[in-house]
C-alpha positions as CSV (number, residue, x, y, z in Angstrom):
1,M,0.0,0.0,0.0
2,L,1.3,3.4,-0.9
3,G,2.0,5.7,2.0
4,W,2.2,2.9,4.6
5,E,5.4,4.6,5.9
6,Q,3.2,7.5,7.2
7,Q,1.2,5.2,9.4
8,F,3.7,2.5,10.5
9,T,7.2,2.0,11.8
10,V,9.1,-1.3,11.3
11,E,12.0,-2.6,13.4
12,S,13.4,-5.8,12.1
13,Q,16.3,-8.2,12.7
14,V,17.5,-11.4,11.2
15,T,18.4,-14.6,13.0
16,L,20.4,-17.1,10.9
17,R,19.6,-20.8,11.0
18,P,21.1,-23.8,9.3
19,D,18.0,-24.1,7.0
20,G,17.6,-20.3,6.3
21,S,16.8,-17.3,8.3
22,V,14.1,-15.9,10.5
23,V,13.2,-12.2,10.0
24,W,11.6,-10.9,13.2
25,G,10.8,-7.6,14.8
26,Y,8.1,-5.1,15.7
27,L,5.5,-3.1,13.8
28,G,4.5,0.1,15.5
29,T,2.5,3.2,14.8
30,N,2.5,6.9,15.6
31,S,-1.0,7.3,14.1
32,P,-4.1,8.2,16.0
33,Y,-5.9,5.3,14.1
34,T,-6.2,1.7,15.0
35,F,-5.2,-1.0,12.5
36,R,-6.0,-4.7,12.1
37,Q,-5.7,-7.4,9.4
38,I,-2.1,-6.3,8.8
39,Q,0.1,-8.1,6.3
40,I,3.8,-7.5,5.8
41,L,5.8,-8.3,2.7
42,I,9.4,-9.5,3.2
43,D,11.8,-9.3,0.3
44,A,15.0,-11.4,0.3
45,M,17.7,-9.7,-1.7
46,D,21.0,-11.1,-3.0
47,S,24.4,-9.3,-2.8
48,S,23.6,-7.4,-6.0
49,D,20.3,-6.1,-4.4
50,Q,18.3,-8.3,-6.7
51,L,15.1,-9.9,-5.4
52,V,15.5,-13.6,-4.9
53,A,12.4,-14.4,-2.8
54,Q,9.3,-12.9,-1.3
55,R,6.9,-13.9,1.5
56,L,3.6,-12.4,2.7
57,A,2.8,-12.8,6.4
58,W,0.1,-11.8,8.8
59,V,0.9,-9.7,11.8
60,I,-1.3,-11.0,14.6
61,G,-3.2,-8.5,16.7
62,T,-4.7,-5.0,16.6
63,L,-2.3,-2.1,16.5
64,S,-3.0,1.3,18.0
65,W,-0.7,3.9,19.5
66,P,1.4,3.5,21.7
67,S,1.5,-0.3,21.2
68,R,3.5,-2.5,18.9
69,L,3.1,-6.0,17.4
70,F,5.7,-8.7,17.1
71,F,6.3,-10.6,13.9
72,Q,8.5,-13.6,13.0
73,V,8.8,-15.0,9.5
74,P,11.0,-17.9,8.3
75,M,12.8,-16.9,5.0
76,P,15.4,-18.5,2.7
77,A,19.0,-17.4,3.3
78,A,19.8,-14.1,1.6
79,A,22.3,-11.3,1.8
80,A,19.6,-8.8,3.0
81,Y,16.0,-8.4,3.7
82,R,13.4,-5.7,3.3
83,V,10.2,-5.5,5.4
84,Q,7.2,-3.4,4.2
85,V,3.5,-3.2,5.1
86,F,1.6,-4.8,2.3
87,S,-2.0,-4.3,3.4
88,Y,-4.1,-3.3,6.5
89,D,-7.6,-2.3,7.6
90,R,-8.0,0.9,9.4
91,V,-10.6,0.6,12.2
92,E,-13.3,3.2,11.9
93,T,-15.0,4.1,15.1
94,E,-18.5,5.4,15.4
95,R,-18.7,9.1,16.1
96,R,-20.3,9.9,19.4
97,R,-23.5,11.9,19.2
98,F,-24.4,14.3,21.9
99,P,-28.0,15.3,22.6
């Protein structure tokens, strides 16, 4: 989704394993909105910065400021990884009516 960077922050790290890697981290927000049904897209890049694999993953939970959500995704071994928000639903709340 275009503009996801205005709504979310991503902190990610990589843990190497014999059978590949695990990309893990936290998704946060500084937005006044609440989000759910969040999917992230993880790109695996080679040493020439060429895409070698991609994986979509759900981030479990509902995100609102000042919380953050944990994610962990197994990936094939690669030189680098890029994590982006792929899709999300913004929770709309009903406006309060005063008499």
